[in-house]
N, C-alpha and C positions, 0 to 999 in steps of 0.2 A: 621555535620548535623545528627540529631537523625533519627532513622527509622521512627518515626511518622511524622517528618517534611518531610523526603524524600518521604514517601508514599503520603502525602498531595500534595507535588509538582508534583508527577507523576500523581495523579488524576486530578490535574489542567491541566497538559500537555495533558492528554487524552481528556479532555473536549475541549481544544483548537483545537486538531487534528480533533475531530468530527465536531466542528463548521466550521473548514476550509473545510472539505469534503462537508458539507451542502452548504456553500457559493459558492463552485465551481460547484455545481450541481452533485456531485458524491456520492449521498446518495439516491439510488433508493429503495432498500429493507431494508436497515439498518443492513444487515448481517455483513458488514465490521465493523461497529461501535460496534456490539456485540462481535466481535472477538478481539477488542482492550481491553486488561485487564491489571490490575495492580496486579502483583503477590507479595503479601506482606508476604508470608510465609518465615520463616527463617530470617537470619541476613541481607540480601541484597535485598530490594524491587526492582522489575524490571517492566518496561513497556513492555508488550508483544504485538507485532503487527503481522498481517498476512504477510506471505512471499511476497504476491503480492502488498503490500502497495506502494512500490516505483514505480511500474508500473502505479498506479493511479495518482501519482504526475508527473512523467516524461514521461509516454507513453512508448510504446514498441520500442526497438532499431531496427536498420536495420537487415534484414534477411540474409545478406551475407557480406563478406568482400568487402569494398568499394562499397556497393550497393547504388544506387540512389533511393530515395523514389518513388514508383510507376513505376519503370522501370525494368523489365516488371511488370505489375500489378500482385498482389498476386494470383488472380484467374487464370491467365495464367500459373503461376508456379505450381499451384495445378493441373491444367489439364494436364500439361506436366508430372508431377510426376505420375498421374493416368495412363497415357499411358504406 
């Protein structure tokens, strides 16, 4: 695959990702979409995504080992930590 073809493919992939964010209602300010870029400089074009992109798709994981969601609620954990 030539660099031009790869760059075109990555641009298409970028568009699909942005459309996916929009369809899932995860497109409030558009900042995430602006941070998705195709870096075509050099010999190897790359799709650059923000580091938090996976959290948008999958959500945040548990806060502790073997933690049950909401047990105890996060606000209680924060209050305990503040004490």
